[in-house]
GUMARDO-854102 format. One record per residue (C-alpha): residue number from 1; residue in three letters; x negated, y negated, z. Coordinates in Angstrom, 2 decimals. Layout:
REM GUMARDO-854102
(vexlo NUM "ala" (X Y Z)) ...
***
This chain:
REM GUMARDO-854102
(vexlo 1 "met" (0.00 0.00 0.00)) (vexlo 2 "gln" (-1.28 -3.47 -0.91)) (vexlo 3 "cys" (-1.89 -6.03 1.84)) (vexlo 4 "pro" (1.04 -8.48 2.05)) (vexlo 5 "phe" (-1.25 -11.18 3.46)) (vexlo 6 "cys" (-4.18 -11.35 1.04)) (vexlo 7 "gly" (-2.96 -9.18 -1.83)) (vexlo 8 "glu" (-6.52 -7.94 -2.27)) (vexlo 9 "gly" (-6.96 -4.99 0.05)) (vexlo 10 "ser" (-5.22 -1.73 0.69)) (vexlo 11 "leu" (-3.64 -1.03 4.05)) (vexlo 12 "val" (-4.96 1.93 6.02)) (vexlo 13 "his" (-2.93 3.43 8.88)) (vexlo 14 "gln" (-5.22 3.63 11.92)) (vexlo 15 "thr" (-5.37 3.43 15.68)) (vexlo 16 "arg" (-7.95 1.01 17.06)) (vexlo 17 "asp" (-8.81 -0.87 20.20)) (vexlo 18 "met" (-7.92 -4.54 19.65)) (vexlo 19 "pro" (-10.03 -7.29 21.23)) (vexlo 20 "tyr" (-8.08 -10.24 22.64)) (vexlo 21 "thr" (-9.33 -13.55 24.04)) (vexlo 22 "tyr" (-7.38 -16.11 26.03)) (vexlo 23 "asp" (-8.75 -19.26 27.64)) (vexlo 24 "gly" (-12.33 -18.06 27.24)) (vexlo 25 "glu" (-11.73 -14.63 28.80)) (vexlo 26 "ser" (-11.65 -11.40 26.83)) (vexlo 27 "thr" (-10.03 -8.00 27.13)) (vexlo 28 "val" (-9.26 -5.04 24.91)) (vexlo 29 "ile" (-5.79 -3.74 24.15)) (vexlo 30 "pro" (-6.32 0.00 23.70)) (vexlo 31 "asn" (-4.93 2.31 21.05)) (vexlo 32 "val" (-3.23 -0.21 18.78)) (vexlo 33 "thr" (-1.64 1.61 15.83)) (vexlo 34 "gly" (-0.82 -0.15 12.60)) (vexlo 35 "asp" (-1.70 -0.65 8.96)) (vexlo 36 "phe" (-5.00 -2.52 8.72)) (vexlo 37 "cys" (-6.36 -4.36 5.67)) (vexlo 38 "gly" (-10.02 -3.70 4.92)) (vexlo 39 "ala" (-10.33 -6.92 2.91)) (vexlo 40 "cys" (-8.89 -9.61 5.21)) (vexlo 41 "gly" (-8.53 -7.79 8.54)) (vexlo 42 "glu" (-4.82 -8.51 8.96)) (vexlo 43 "cys" (-2.55 -5.85 10.44)) (vexlo 44 "val" (1.05 -4.77 10.01)) (vexlo 45 "phe" (2.70 -3.29 13.10)) (vexlo 46 "thr" (6.04 -1.68 13.87)) (vexlo 47 "asp" (8.40 -3.74 16.01)) (vexlo 48 "arg" (7.75 -1.41 18.94)) (vexlo 49 "glu" (3.95 -1.69 18.66)) (vexlo 50 "ser" (4.18 -5.45 18.19)) (vexlo 51 "lys" (6.19 -5.72 21.42)) (vexlo 52 "arg" (3.67 -3.56 23.28)) (vexlo 53 "ile" (0.80 -5.76 22.07)) (vexlo 54 "gly" (2.69 -8.95 22.96)) (vexlo 55 "asp" (3.50 -7.64 26.43)) (vexlo 56 "ala" (-0.18 -6.77 27.01)) (vexlo 57 "met" (-1.27 -10.22 25.84)) (vexlo 58 "leu" (1.28 -11.94 28.08)) (vexlo 59 "ala" (0.20 -9.90 31.12)) (vexlo 60 "phe" (-3.45 -10.77 30.47)) (vexlo 61 "asn" (-2.61 -14.46 29.99)) (vexlo 62 "lys" (-0.74 -14.51 33.32)) (vexlo 63 "ala" (-3.68 -12.84 35.10)) (vexlo 64 "val" (-6.13 -15.36 33.64)) (vexlo 65 "asn" (-3.86 -18.27 34.60)) (vexlo 66 "ala" (-3.53 -16.92 38.15)) (vexlo 67 "arg" (-7.32 -16.61 38.51)) (vexlo 68 "asn" (-7.83 -20.11 37.15)) (vexlo 69 "ala" (-5.19 -21.58 39.48)) (vexlo 70 "ala" (-6.85 -19.93 42.48)) (vexlo 71 "ala" (-10.28 -21.31 41.58)) 
***
């Protein structure tokens, strides 16, 4: 399947760990499954996987904000 973002690459269905950075702090969201473009690096996720990723990002953001507020 052709990448809907760049139109150049093919999408490959894979599971990867996804790095995420918020406010200068980094984490890894494990076992992210989706269709990844080898040309531009964009990803297409199912609604369920997208929600899981968003929930993980939000939880990390809240933890970072709590640490920063306590400092």
